[in-house]
C-alpha positions, 0 to 999 in steps of 0.5 A: 200077827199070830206070833205076837198073840202068844196063843198057848200050846194046844190053844185054839185060833178062830177065823169066823170069816175064813174066806180063802183061808189065809188065817187057817193055813198060817195057823196050821203052819205054825202048829196051832189048832185052828177053826175056820168058818164061812157061810159061803160053801165055795170059800169053805172048799178053797180053805179046805184045799189049802190044808192038804198034806204033803203025803198026797201031793204026788198022787194028784196027776194020776187022780186027775187022769182017773177023773177025766177017764171016768168023766169021758164015759159019763153022759150028764145032761144039763138042765135049766136048774144047773147054773153052769148053763148061764155061760155054757152051752148044754153040751159043755155044761154037761161035760163040766158037770161030768167032771164034777160028778166023776170027782165026787165018785172018786174022792167023796162017794163012790155010789153018788148019782152020776146025774146032776143032783144040785147042791149037797149041803153036807159038804163032805169034801176032804182037803184032797177032794177040795183041791180037785174042786178048786181045780174045777173052779179054776177051769170054769173061771178061766173059761168065763173070764171074759164075762167078769169086769173090773168089779167081779160081783158084776159078772155078766150073762152072755147075751148071745151064743153060750160057750162051747169047749171041746172035751179034750180041751176042757180036760186039759184045762182041768189037769193043768188046774190041778197042778196049779192048785197043788201048794207043794208044786214049786211054791215052798215059800207059802206056809204049809200045814204041819202034822202038829196042828188040828185044822178044820174049815166048816160052813157056819155063820159068824152070828151062830158059831158051833163052838163052846163058850170060852173055848177060843184063845184068839181070833184073827179074821177079816169080816166083810167090809161095809162097801156093798160088794156082793161077795156071793155074786163074785163067786157065782162060777164056783157056786155053780160048780157046787150045784147051787141053784138060783134059790140057793144063791139068793138065800146065801146072799141074804145070809151074808154080812154086808150083802147089798140085798135087803133080807128084812130087818129083825124085829129085835134090832136095837140101834141104840145098843150099838154105840154112838158112832153107829147111831151118828152114821145112821142119822147122817146117811138117813138125812143125806139128800141123795136118792134112796138115802132114807130108804134103801141105804138106811136099811143097808147100813142098819142090816150091816151093823146088826150083823156085826153087832150079833157077830161081836157078841158071839165072838165075845161068847166063844173067846176066853177072858183076857184073850184077843180078837184081831179084825182087819177092816177098811174104811169107806164112804157113803157119798161124801160121808166117811164110814170109819169102820175101824172106829165103828167096830171098836165102839160097837165092841165096847158096847158088846162087852169087850174090855178094850180096843185099839187100831193099827192103820196102813194105807190102801192106794185105791179101792173098788169104789174108784171104778164107779164114775158116779162117785166122783160127784162127791170126791176124787180121792179113793185111797182107803185106810185098812186097819187091824182092830185089836179087841181084848176080851 
């Protein structure tokens, strides 16, 4: 994809919904300058970890051993505000938190507090520190996997006794996770960053990017689909490792485009600006006979389109004239109503001032909607069409 966009030497590629960082690492591997942004701090950590340089790859195991030694000497008490206690007993939650605090002391701030202090919004994690946090993510997710059903955003809370893991086993899992997180360990087919690229991944929203006007040469990204998946809940174990509390989680959910929570619609919402396709879909959803169509679901789609509309305008601001934006999106259904998201985004982009758009389709055999048996009341086919929507500034 990046090869066909003809980004000039020294140009900037933007991914405003960075997620796991596929675009940023591919652009960095191609020697391009790239900026990635995401509102989810867990995604930012994962994206940064993939930008680690080969010069530190050989030091990962010794660092892991140092972290485990330091964690063994720490006594971090779990408290009610630590979300690790959702799945783990107080002793094991404290041991996991000790690993996190030791990682912070070794790789971020040698003077950091050894007790649980909650989420540090400065997110000072380097690619190296991020890799070790990803190893902690892997460790915790491996331990709670029995609570994660087919839909990862429905992660369960244990109804009985919470998990207990001996410290030696926990440290062994962490050390193995460090090795698995090393992109230079027997996985050389994966694109890796070059020294010629300038790559960064930061926390920011697609509706308010910290970039200068007309400073971006190409956008390659995949915004959240209009499927009511709770992307924050799906990363709850990772966010717990970072120290987010219940209030932080709710605030983060409300910030996400596509969130199933209704954060309260802005008074300046103007659906008449979004194009005929969005107006038609909203009218059909509102008129549908199923429960909550005219209330919750109308608000959900209105909220989603408002987020996309603001994001498309923001992308229009930061992209240079004549430059492209490639957005990968997928269609879906509301009951029996087809939500042709590629066409909706394309139509909305024209209303936002983009000069042209086109779509390139490829089929997806089965979607997450297939796991909900109630959907079969309206249809039996759960295949989807994923599309690259190519916008021209």
